[in-house]
C-alpha positions in Angstrom: 0.0 0.0 0.0 2.7 2.5 1.0 4.6 1.8 -2.2 1.7 2.1 -4.6 -0.5 4.9 -3.1 0.3 8.4 -2.2 1.0 9.3 1.4 -2.3 11.2 1.9 -4.2 8.0 1.1 -2.2 6.0 3.5 -2.8 8.5 6.3 -6.5 8.8 5.4 -6.8 5.0 5.6 -5.2 4.8 8.9 -7.4 7.5 10.4 -10.5 6.0 8.9 -9.7 2.6 10.2 -9.2 3.9 13.7 -12.6 5.7 13.4 -14.2 2.5 12.2 -12.8 0.3 15.0 -13.6 3.0 17.6 -17.2 3.4 16.4 -18.1 -0.3 16.9 -20.4 -0.4 14.0 -21.3 -3.5 12.0 -22.3 -2.7 8.3 -22.9 -6.3 7.3 -26.7 -6.2 7.3 -27.0 -3.1 5.2 -23.7 -2.0 3.7 -25.3 0.4 1.2 -26.3 2.5 4.3 -22.7 3.2 5.2 -20.7 5.8 3.2 -17.4 7.5 3.1 -16.4 11.1 2.3 -12.8 11.9 2.8 -11.5 15.1 1.2 -8.1 16.5 0.3 -6.7 19.8 -0.8 -3.7 18.8 -2.8 -4.2 15.1 -3.2 -1.2 13.2 -4.5 1.3 16.0 -5.3 4.3 13.9 -4.3 3.2 10.9 -6.4 2.7 13.2 -9.4 6.0 14.9 -8.9 7.9 11.5 -8.7 6.0 10.3 -11.7 6.8 13.3 -13.9 10.5 13.0 -12.9 10.5 9.3 -14.1 8.8 10.3 -17.3 11.4 13.0 -18.1 14.3 10.7 -17.3 13.1 7.3 -18.6 10.1 8.0 -20.8 6.4 7.4 -20.5 6.8 3.6 -20.2 8.3 4.1 -16.8 4.9 5.3 -15.4 3.5 3.0 -12.8 0.1 1.4 -13.6 -0.9 2.5 -10.1 -0.2 6.2 -10.8 -3.8 7.4 -11.5 -5.6 5.6 -8.7 -2.6 6.2 -6.4 -2.9 10.0 -6.5 -6.5 11.1 -7.4 -8.6 12.5 -4.5 -11.3 9.9 -4.4 -9.1 6.9 -3.8 -8.9 7.8 -0.1 -12.6 7.2 0.2 -12.8 4.3 -2.2 -9.9 2.3 -0.7 -11.2 2.5 2.8 -14.8 1.7 1.7 -13.6 -1.2 -0.4 -11.7 -2.8 2.5 -14.6 -2.6 4.9 -17.4 -3.2 2.4 -19.1 0.2 2.8 -21.4 0.5 -0.3 -23.1 3.8 0.5 -22.2 7.3 -0.8 -18.6 7.5 -1.7 -16.7 10.5 -3.2 -14.3 13.2 -2.3 -14.4 17.0 -1.8 -11.7 19.6 -2.6 -12.2 23.1 -1.3 -8.6 24.1 -0.2 -8.2 24.8 3.5 -12.0 24.2 4.2 -12.0 20.7 2.7 -12.3 18.6 5.9 -15.0 20.9 7.3 -16.9 20.7 4.0 -16.6 16.9 3.9 -18.0 16.6 7.4 -20.8 19.1 6.6 -21.7 17.3 3.3 -21.7 13.9 5.1 -24.1 15.1 7.7 -26.4 16.4 4.9 -26.3 13.0 3.1 -27.5 11.4 6.3 -30.1 14.1 6.8 -31.4 13.7 3.3 -31.7 9.9 3.7 -28.9 8.7 1.5 -27.0 7.0 4.4 -27.4 6.1 8.1 -23.6 6.2 8.8 -20.9 8.3 7.2 -17.1 8.4 7.8 -16.0 11.9 7.0 -12.9 14.0 7.3 -9.7 14.9 5.3 -6.1 14.1 4.6 -3.1 16.1 3.3 0.5 15.2 2.5 2.4 18.3 1.3 5.7 18.0 3.3 7.6 17.5 0.1 9.3 19.4 -2.7 6.1 20.5 -4.5 4.5 21.5 -1.2 7.4 23.7 -0.1 8.0 25.1 -3.6 4.3 25.9 -4.2 3.5 27.5 -0.8 6.9 29.1 -0.6 6.7 31.0 -3.9 3.5 32.7 -2.9 5.1 33.7 0.5 2.6 31.6 2.5 5.3 30.0 4.7 6.8 31.4 7.8 10.5 32.5 7.4 11.3 32.1 11.1 13.9 29.4 10.4 16.0 30.6 13.3 13.2 29.8 15.8 11.0 27.0 14.4 9.4 26.4 17.8 7.8 29.8 17.7 7.2 30.1 13.9 3.6 28.9 14.1 1.6 31.7 15.4 -1.6 32.1 13.3 -3.3 34.6 15.6 -0.2 36.8 16.5 0.0 40.3 15.1 3.6 39.6 13.9 2.8 36.3 12.1 4.6 35.9 8.8 3.0 32.7 7.4 2.2 29.1 8.4 4.4 26.1 9.1 3.9 23.2 6.6 2.5 20.0 8.1 0.5 16.9 7.0 -1.9 14.4 8.5 -5.4 13.0 8.5 -8.6 13.1 10.5 -11.8 11.0 10.1 -14.9 10.9 12.3 -18.0 8.7 12.3 -21.4 10.4 11.9 -24.5 8.4 12.3 -28.3 8.7 12.4 -30.0 8.9 15.8 -31.3 5.5 16.8 -29.1 3.3 14.5 -27.4 1.7 17.5 -29.2 2.7 20.7 -28.2 -0.6 22.3 -24.4 0.0 21.8 -22.3 1.8 24.3 -19.4 3.8 23.0 -17.2 6.7 24.1 -16.9 8.8 21.0 -18.6 12.0 20.1 -21.2 12.0 17.2 -23.8 14.2 15.5 -26.8 12.4 13.9 -29.3 13.1 11.3 -31.4 11.4 8.6 -33.7 8.9 7.0 -33.3 6.5 4.1 -32.7 6.0 0.3 -30.1 4.1 -1.6 -26.9 5.1 -3.3 -24.3 2.5 -4.3 -20.6 2.7 -4.7 -18.6 1.0 -7.5 -17.3 -2.4 -6.4 -15.7 -4.9 -6.1 -13.0 -3.0 -7.9 -12.5 0.7 -8.2 -13.6 0.7 -11.9 -16.0 -2.2 -12.1 -19.8 -2.0 -11.4 -21.1 -3.9 -8.4 -22.1 -7.3 -9.6 -23.1 -8.7 -13.0 -26.6 -7.4 -12.6 -25.5 -3.7 -12.4 -26.7 -3.2 -8.8 -25.1 0.3 -8.8 -27.6 1.7 -11.2 -30.5 -0.3 -9.8 -29.8 1.0 -6.3 -29.6 4.6 -7.5 -33.2 4.5 -8.8 -35.9 5.9 -6.6 -38.3 3.3 -5.1 -41.2 4.5 -7.3 -39.2 3.9 -10.6 -41.0 1.5 -12.8 -37.6 -0.2 -13.8 -37.0 -1.4 -10.3 
């Protein structure tokens, strides 16, 4: 995994897995009611940087077959959902520094509108690399307090001169009220919603769910005559 996927996907998967285990949920009975929405601002910039270097040095045939799925934003959500068989809403959001907040907000709306009962939502970023330092440095977004790194991060100080580049991931579990009243757990949650179906592509990242095309069937409203 660490060799084929960008670091932001790896960190997102670790954070989401911890949230899954901490939540104590069991999606086996209705996997299409469990969704994932993990956003990212810059996605796989390091993977793209390394791939472009390989192309320039050795030609296009040097490109890894895992390049595309290893750096696009939606792989963070898809990889986690595929491992735990979560077949509900699954996509990614990109809105710069507000990405994680928007992901959590959108996940809560999906529950509220009835598309899911449980959503894993959050964000991941991996920009401590050459493209990250170069990109944020050239627009003078980074602090220049290199002589005092322990005091360089001061976002609310009147003498602030930029931010300190960092990376990481955070994912939380949102669920509808009453989905697991009998389960005791020690995590915070906000709950909303009703019901309706929306299916993710599976079992692979590019193949439809099952020979009968359950993805399209599940996306149809209950009153649709083709059901």
